[in-house]
C-alpha positions in Angstrom: -9.2 -8.8 9.0 -5.9 -7.7 7.4 -5.0 -7.7 3.8 -3.0 -11.0 4.0 -5.9 -12.8 5.7 -8.4 -11.5 3.1 -6.0 -12.7 0.4 -5.8 -16.1 2.0 -9.6 -16.3 2.3 -10.0 -15.4 -1.4 -7.4 -17.8 -2.5 -8.9 -20.6 -0.5 -12.3 -19.9 -2.1 -10.7 -19.9 -5.5 -9.1 -23.3 -4.9 -12.6 -24.6 -4.1 -14.1 -23.1 -7.2 -11.2 -24.2 -9.5 -9.5 -27.1 -7.7 -7.2 -27.9 -10.5 -5.8 -24.3 -10.9 -2.2 -24.7 -9.9 -1.5 -21.0 -9.6 -4.2 -20.6 -7.1 -2.7 -23.3 -4.9 0.8 -21.8 -5.2 -0.5 -18.4 -4.2 -2.4 -19.8 -1.3 0.7 -21.7 -0.2 2.9 -18.6 -0.4 0.4 -16.4 1.4 -0.2 -19.0 4.1 3.5 -19.4 4.6 4.0 -15.7 4.9 1.2 -15.7 7.5 2.9 -18.5 9.4 0.3 -21.1 8.6 2.8 -23.8 7.6 0.2 -26.7 7.6 -2.0 -24.9 5.1 1.1 -23.9 3.0 2.3 -27.6 2.9 -1.2 -28.8 1.9 -1.4 -26.2 -0.9 2.1 -27.0 -2.3 1.2 -30.8 -2.1 -2.0 -30.2 -4.0 -0.2 -28.1 -6.6 2.3 -31.0 -7.1 -0.5 -33.5 -7.4 -2.0 -31.5 -10.2 1.3 -30.6 -11.9 4.2 -32.8 -10.6 6.8 -30.9 -12.7 5.9 -27.5 -11.4 9.2 -25.8 -10.8 7.8 -23.1 -8.5 5.9 -25.7 -6.4 9.0 -28.0 -6.2 11.4 -25.2 -5.2 9.1 -23.4 -2.7 7.9 -26.7 -1.1 11.5 -27.8 -0.8 12.4 -24.5 0.9 9.5 -24.8 3.2 10.5 -28.3 4.3 14.1 -27.3 5.1 
């Protein structure tokens, strides 16, 4: 397993442990996007926006992903 996949695995676990931690969802989204897992990235950005609808990083990065 590569470093990126280990990071994704750890971030996924952290969102389970702390489901309302916006930064964990943003990092998971970013890592997933970098790995080419667009579905997981979208879900993580959406979850971050559910928790904090005014999150500028989530809004900007999610918007860029959808373009």
